[in-house]
C-alpha positions as CSV (number, residue, x, y, z in Angstrom):
1,M,0.0,0.3,-0.1
2,N,1.3,3.4,-0.9
3,L,0.0,6.4,0.3
4,N,0.4,9.7,-0.5
5,P,1.8,11.8,2.1
6,R,-0.5,14.9,1.1
7,D,-3.7,12.2,0.7
8,L,-2.4,11.0,4.3
9,Q,-2.4,14.6,5.9
10,K,-6.0,15.7,4.8
11,A,-7.0,12.2,6.3
12,M,-5.2,12.8,9.5
13,Q,-6.9,16.6,9.7
14,R,-10.9,15.2,8.5
15,M,-10.4,12.4,11.9
16,G,-9.4,15.6,14.0
17,I,-5.7,14.3,14.0
18,R,-2.7,17.0,13.6
19,Q,1.3,16.7,13.9
20,E,3.9,19.1,14.4
21,E,7.6,18.1,13.5
22,I,9.6,19.7,16.3
23,E,13.5,20.4,15.7
24,A,15.3,19.2,18.5
25,E,19.0,18.7,19.4
26,Q,18.5,16.1,21.9
27,V,15.6,14.6,23.9
28,T,16.7,13.8,27.8
29,I,13.9,11.5,30.0
30,R,15.2,11.8,33.6
31,C,14.3,8.8,35.7
32,K,14.8,7.8,39.5
33,D,18.5,6.4,39.1
34,K,19.3,7.0,35.2
35,D,18.7,9.8,32.4
36,I,17.7,8.2,28.8
37,I,19.4,10.3,26.0
38,I,18.4,10.4,22.8
39,T,20.8,12.3,20.2
40,N,19.9,12.9,16.6
41,P,16.2,12.8,17.6
42,S,13.2,13.0,15.5
43,V,10.6,14.5,17.4
44,A,6.6,14.6,16.1
45,K,3.9,16.5,18.7
46,V,0.7,14.8,18.0
47,N,-2.7,16.2,19.1
48,M,-5.9,13.5,18.8
49,M,-8.6,15.1,19.8
50,G,-7.0,17.4,22.2
51,Q,-4.7,14.5,23.7
52,E,-1.3,15.6,23.1
53,T,1.6,12.5,22.6
54,W,5.1,12.7,21.3
55,Q,6.7,10.6,18.8
56,V,10.4,10.3,19.5
57,T,13.0,8.6,17.5
58,G,16.8,8.4,17.7
59,T,19.6,6.9,19.2
60,A,19.4,6.0,22.5
61,H,21.7,5.5,25.4
62,E,21.8,5.5,29.5
63,Q,23.7,7.5,31.5
64,K,23.2,6.6,35.6
65,K,22.9,9.5,37.8
66,D,25.6,10.2,40.4
67,T,23.5,9.4,44.0
68,T,26.2,11.0,45.9
69,P,24.6,13.6,48.1
70,E,25.9,16.8,48.1
71,I,26.9,17.5,52.0
72,K,27.9,21.2,53.4
73,E,30.2,22.0,55.9
74,E,27.1,23.4,58.2
75,D,25.3,19.8,58.1
76,I,29.1,18.3,58.9
77,Q,29.3,20.7,61.6
78,T,25.3,20.0,63.0
79,V,26.0,16.1,62.8
80,M,29.0,17.1,64.5
81,Q,27.9,19.2,67.4
82,Q,24.5,16.9,68.0
83,T,26.7,13.8,68.4
84,G,30.3,14.9,69.6
85,K,32.0,12.7,66.6
86,N,34.6,13.9,65.1
87,R,34.4,14.9,61.5
88,Q,35.3,12.5,59.5
89,E,32.9,10.4,61.6
90,A,30.1,12.7,61.2
91,L,30.8,12.9,57.4
92,N,31.0,9.3,57.1
93,A,27.5,9.0,59.2
94,I,26.2,11.4,56.4
95,N,26.9,9.8,53.7
96,Q,26.0,6.5,55.1
97,A,22.5,8.0,55.2
98,K,22.4,9.5,52.0
99,G,22.3,12.8,53.1
100,D,19.8,12.6,55.7
101,L,21.1,14.4,59.0
102,A,18.4,13.2,61.4
103,E,19.0,10.0,60.3
104,A,23.4,10.5,60.8
105,I,22.6,11.8,63.6
106,L,20.5,8.4,65.1
107,R,23.2,6.5,63.6
108,L,26.0,8.2,65.5
109,S,24.0,8.2,69.3
110,P,24.4,5.8,71.7
């Protein structure tokens, strides 16, 4: 079956389907533990009876997220003051608690 693109476009319009090509350089899908990056994408926004969907094709690769928490000096000082522990012990506890100060303090408390 060989469809003429113009006829296909007219048929889509009669059914209430509008498609718009988006000029994108990259598409990134952010997940909890990774990002999916699509390079050289072909992106189309399709509106069908008020429902908007996106079609993306291209070269995809995954990138793991860095889950190491950002630890501020004031956080380390807070844990040290609350527990009486030294800097390294406080830092280790914060890392083990994945940045949760309350959990770090509980870990170091007797």
